[in-house]
VMD Tcl script that draws the C-alpha trace (Angstrom):
set ca {
  {-55.84 7.22 -35.80}
  {-52.68 8.56 -36.84}
  {-51.02 11.14 -34.74}
  {-47.87 13.14 -35.60}
  {-45.81 15.12 -33.11}
  {-42.47 16.66 -32.79}
  {-39.91 14.31 -30.86}
  {-38.47 16.17 -27.82}
  {-35.01 15.92 -26.99}
  {-35.76 14.12 -23.78}
  {-37.08 11.24 -26.02}
  {-34.04 11.27 -28.07}
  {-33.42 7.35 -26.56}
  {-36.65 6.71 -28.23}
  {-35.66 8.00 -31.60}
  {-32.23 6.06 -31.36}
  {-34.31 2.86 -30.77}
  {-36.50 3.59 -33.60}
  {-33.51 4.14 -35.86}
  {-32.34 0.65 -34.86}
  {-35.41 -0.77 -36.53}
  {-35.22 1.57 -39.64}
  {-31.57 0.77 -40.12}
  {-32.08 -3.06 -39.76}
  {-34.86 -2.88 -42.49}
  {-33.08 -0.80 -44.92}
  {-29.52 -2.41 -44.47}
  {-30.66 -5.00 -47.48}
  {-30.66 -1.79 -49.66}
  {-28.06 0.57 -48.17}
  {-25.48 -1.87 -46.76}
  {-25.47 -0.32 -43.14}
  {-23.68 -2.84 -40.84}
  {-23.96 -3.29 -37.12}
  {-21.06 -2.15 -34.89}
  {-19.34 -4.58 -32.72}
  {-21.95 -3.60 -29.96}
  {-24.94 -4.69 -32.05}
  {-26.14 -1.29 -32.96}
  {-26.60 0.62 -36.10}
  {-24.71 4.02 -36.11}
  {-26.63 7.01 -37.09}
  {-24.17 10.25 -37.09}
  {-27.04 13.00 -37.26}
  {-28.86 11.98 -34.30}
  {-27.82 14.91 -32.06}
  {-28.44 17.13 -34.96}
  {-32.08 16.66 -35.07}
  {-32.24 19.10 -32.01}
  {-28.98 21.04 -32.50}
  {-29.87 22.16 -36.14}
  {-32.75 24.68 -35.81}
  {-33.74 23.79 -39.66}
  {-34.25 19.85 -38.57}
  {-37.67 18.51 -37.18}
  {-37.64 14.91 -35.83}
  {-41.29 13.87 -35.93}
  {-42.96 10.48 -34.19}
  {-45.82 8.81 -35.97}
  {-48.43 6.85 -33.53}
  {-51.28 4.99 -34.23}
  {-53.96 4.68 -31.55}
  {-51.04 5.86 -29.17}
  {-48.65 3.10 -30.32}
  {-45.34 3.92 -31.74}
  {-45.56 3.42 -35.62}
  {-42.84 5.31 -36.95}
  {-40.90 8.52 -37.65}
  {-39.48 10.95 -40.14}
  {-36.47 13.18 -40.01}
  {-37.32 16.33 -41.84}
  {-35.33 19.49 -43.02}
  {-37.19 22.71 -43.50}
  {-35.98 25.66 -45.48}
  {-32.78 23.84 -46.94}
  {-30.78 26.67 -49.22}
  {-30.65 25.83 -52.77}
  {-26.95 25.18 -53.11}
  {-27.46 22.34 -50.58}
  {-30.19 20.56 -52.13}
  {-28.98 20.46 -55.69}
  {-32.11 19.77 -57.70}
  {-34.95 22.17 -56.63}
  {-34.79 25.40 -58.13}
  {-36.41 27.24 -54.89}
  {-34.54 29.34 -52.88}
  {-35.63 27.25 -49.91}
  {-36.37 23.40 -50.06}
  {-37.83 21.04 -47.53}
  {-36.25 17.32 -47.55}
  {-37.62 14.30 -45.92}
  {-34.13 12.91 -44.81}
  {-35.37 9.73 -43.29}
  {-39.05 8.12 -43.09}
  {-40.02 4.80 -41.31}
  {-43.09 2.88 -40.73}
  {-43.05 0.05 -38.42}
  {-44.10 -3.45 -40.47}
  {-47.10 -3.76 -38.19}
  {-48.53 -0.67 -39.68}
  {-47.38 -0.97 -43.46}
  {-49.86 -1.30 -46.11}
  {-52.59 0.38 -44.17}
  {-52.23 4.03 -45.49}
  {-50.47 5.35 -42.50}
  {-47.24 5.99 -44.49}
  {-49.25 8.00 -46.92}
  {-51.18 9.85 -44.37}
  {-48.12 10.86 -42.38}
  {-46.28 12.03 -45.56}
  {-49.27 13.93 -46.91}
  {-49.65 15.38 -43.57}
  {-46.03 16.62 -43.27}
  {-46.16 18.19 -47.17}
  {-49.22 19.95 -45.73}
  {-48.15 21.21 -42.48}
  {-44.70 22.55 -44.12}
  {-45.83 24.11 -47.54}
  {-43.09 24.81 -50.07}
  {-40.91 23.16 -52.44}
  {-39.58 19.46 -51.44}
  {-37.18 16.81 -52.43}
  {-37.56 13.23 -51.24}
  {-34.85 11.03 -51.80}
  {-34.29 7.13 -51.72}
  {-31.40 4.90 -51.98}
  {-30.81 3.57 -55.64}
  {-31.56 -0.10 -54.51}
  {-34.50 0.57 -52.36}
  {-37.09 -0.06 -55.06}
  {-40.17 -0.32 -52.61}
  {-39.48 2.95 -51.18}
  {-39.19 4.39 -54.90}
  {-42.51 2.78 -55.70}
  {-44.17 4.12 -52.45}
  {-42.95 7.68 -52.72}
  {-44.00 7.94 -56.42}
  {-47.49 6.70 -55.64}
  {-47.81 9.09 -52.74}
  {-46.06 12.14 -54.42}
  {-48.01 11.39 -57.49}
  {-51.21 11.31 -55.87}
  {-50.72 14.27 -53.55}
  {-49.46 16.60 -56.50}
  {-51.88 14.73 -59.10}
  {-48.74 13.75 -61.15}
  {-46.95 17.37 -61.05}
  {-43.66 16.25 -59.86}
  {-40.35 15.45 -61.17}
  {-37.99 12.52 -60.75}
  {-34.39 12.71 -61.32}
  {-31.78 10.07 -60.63}
  {-28.61 11.33 -59.13}
  {-25.21 9.38 -59.54}
  {-23.05 11.92 -57.46}
  {-20.51 11.49 -54.59}
  {-23.18 12.72 -51.96}
  {-26.16 10.77 -53.51}
  {-26.90 7.59 -55.63}
  {-30.70 7.30 -56.23}
  {-33.66 8.66 -57.40}
  {-35.06 12.21 -56.01}
  {-38.57 13.48 -56.37}
  {-39.11 17.29 -56.78}
  {-42.20 19.14 -56.33}
  {-44.35 21.85 -54.51}
  {-46.92 20.97 -51.84}
  {-50.15 22.35 -51.75}
  {-50.51 25.53 -50.16}
}
mol new
graphics top color blue
foreach p $ca { graphics top sphere $p radius 0.5 }
foreach p [lrange $ca 0 end-1] q [lrange $ca 1 end] { graphics top cylinder $p $q radius 0.2 }
display resetview
């Protein structure tokens, strides 16, 4: 059974460790490199608890760590670029451990997040990450019955596809 819960600040180290797996997996698509200390940096780690619009979420399957999502809620229109809504939610990072992939847990987690935080959404993928783009198009397509828009940004701030849609209310 999938469980989703907020990551408290006291578990910041847990999120840091999971980000290492996430960055390792995605490095083939986004070019992230290890530091000389053998770690991947994530400059927004502390922001998950200091910015009140951010929500770090952990996924567990039968109490075992299975992944995480870093969500931003109610982002003003001038910062999201594509959504026409006054406030938009975004999934900034989303990760399912390899052991749990292909079993529907990513889909369940994404849909539960969309349901928990209703409203306008943007979900972005790195241009080279074709598997992630396929995943999000399937999940969002099913979730919205095909009522979403995908645009590809080629700007300084983002290069890649973005799905824009409204979650069920």
